[in-house]
N, C-alpha and C positions, 0 to 999 in steps of 0.2 A: 932890179931889172930882171924880167922873166928869162931872158936868154942866158944870163949868168947863172941863174938858179938851176936851169936845165943842165948846163955844162957841169956845175958842181955835183948835181945828182948823178950824172953819167960817170964822173970820176969815182963817186962812192960805190958804183956798181962793182968796181974792181978792187976797191979798198974799203970794205964795209967797216973796218975798225975805225975809220974816220968819223963814222956816225957817233961813236962813243965820246967824241970830243965836244959834243953839243949837249947842253942841258943836263938833266938828271936821268939816271937809269930808271926806266918805267918798271912797273910790276912785271915780272917775267911772264905771267900769264898773257899779258897783252902782246908782248914780243912774240911769244909762241903762237898766239892766234894770228898775228900778222904773217908769220912764217907759213902757217897752214893755209892762209888765204893765197899767199904767193904760190904754194904748191898746187892749189886748186886751179889757179890761172894757168900754170904750166901744164896740168893735165888737160885742160880745155884746149890749149895750144896744140898739144900732141894729137888730140882727137881731131882737130881741124886739119892738121897736116896729114894725118892718116886718111881722113875723108877725101882730101884733095888727091892723094895718090890712088885711093880706091876708085874715084870717079875716072881718073885717067887710065888706070890699068884694067879695070873690070867692066868698063862700058865701051868696048871697042866699036860696037855697032852704032853708037851715038854719033851724030854728025860732028865732024872735027871742031867746028866753031863752038858748039855747045859744050863738048867734052873739055876742050882747053879752057874755055871761059869759066865754066863751073869749077874746074880743078884749080885754076889760078886764083879764083876768088877765095876758095877755101884755104889754099896755101898762103896767100897774102894775109888772110885773117889770122892764121896760125902764127905767122911771123910777128905780126903786130901785137897779138895777144902775149907772146912770150916776152917781147920787149916791154910792153906795158906792165907785165907782172913784176919785173925787176925794178922798174922805175917807181911803180906804186909802192913796192915794199920799202924802198929807200925813203920815199916821201912820207909814208906813214910812220916809219921808225923815227925819223927826224921830228915829225910833229909831236909824237908821244913824248919824246925826250924834252921838247921845248914847252910842253903843256899846252899846245895849240889844238885847235879843231883838226880832225883828220881831213885830208884833202878830198875835195869833191872831184868827180871825173865824169865826163860824158862818154868815156870809152865803153862802158857796159851797154849803153843805149846804141852806140854806133855798131858794136859787135852784134847786138841783137837784130838790128836792121839788116846788116850784111847777111847773117844767117837766114833771116826770114826771106830775103830776096833770093838767095840760093835755093831755099826750100820751095818757094813758089816756082822758080825755074825748073826744078826737078819734077814738080807736080805737072807742069806743062809738058815736059818730056815724057812722063809716064802716060799722060792722057793722049798725047799725039802718037805714042808708040816709038819704038827705037828707030824705026825707019825714017822718022822725021818728015 
């Protein structure tokens, strides 16, 4: 059942030693690559959060609705990206230990679309000028 699997994964976020109870220990290079991917997702999340704060703090002349909307979109993407990072790390680690295929995810496509929408909105803002 997918819901139970998600709950189990969330529990493993805070008790990663539980992952070791499954399957066999994979080649350490794969676990370390999984960790590097996790850290790359966290860097992306931090950049999105920083971008959200930058839009809010450094574009005071932008109309309030635009500024808040763009900032919240970037902040939400950063939050989702950080949560996705830890969940994906656990799912990949479990799959490697079980000898299964790595999990597929639509999240990279979703994140790419959100960032593209925000970028297009910023292009509109730049072309219209800050006075809106």
